N, C-alpha and C positions, 0 to 999 in steps of 0.2 A: 620666770621672766616678769618684769614689771608691767603694769597695766599700760602705761604709755607706750612701751615697746610693742605690745600686742596691737594696740590701736594704730600704730604706724605701719603694721604689716597686715592689716585686714584684707587687702586685696589678694593675699596669698592663702587665705583661709576659706573654707566652705561657708556659705551663707547660712547653712543649717547648723553649724557648730554653736556652742554656748560658752560664754565666758563665766567662770566662777572666780571670785576675787576674795582674798583675805581681807577681813575687816581690821581697822577702819578703811573704807574705800578712799584711796587717794591715787594720784597718778603714779606713785611709787609703790603701790601695793602689789604683793605677789599675786600672780594670775595663772590660771590653768584654762586651757581650752578643752572642752569635753564634747564628745559626740554621743547623741542618743541618750541623754540623761534627762529627758524632758520632764519627768515626774519627780525629780529630786530638787530640793532647794539648798541642800548642804551636802558637800562631799568631803571626805577626809583623805588626804594624800600625804604619805610620809609623815604622819603625825600632825599635819597642819590642816586647819579647818577653812574651807572655801565656801562661800555662799553664792547662790545664783546672782548674777549681775544682769546680763542681757544676752539675747541671741544676736549673732553677728549681723543678720539682715536688718535688725532694728537699729543697730549702731550705724550701719551704712546709710540708712534713711536719715538718721539724725545728722550725720556728717553732710549729707546732701543739703539738708535744710540750713545747716550752719555755714555752708560755702558762701552764702550771700552776705554773711556777716564779716566785717573787717576785724578779725581777731587772730591771735596766735594759735598755733596747734595746741599748745598747753591749755589755753583758755577754752578751746573747743572740747578738749578732753574733760575739763572741769565741768562744763555744761552737760556732758553726757553722764558724768557721775551724779550731778544734781538730778537729772532726769531719772536715772536708775533708782536713786534714793527716794524721790518724791512722787514720781508718776508711774513707775512700772508696776 
């Protein structure tokens, strides 16, 4: 599933889960949700390499902060990618 699709469905996921995303990180990047892999930064699934992106609880906090901004959902997703790239 694409990153943007996972981000649209966050309320259906556990806040303890972790997103791992194929590089390069874009809203269209393939994504996996993983539970309890806190000490891993890279996972391989079906021959594809996914790197640690963010925990869902962090993404939820970022979305809350971005709710005050007047921007599209896609732009909010891009801001989360920027956060994961530069600040996480």
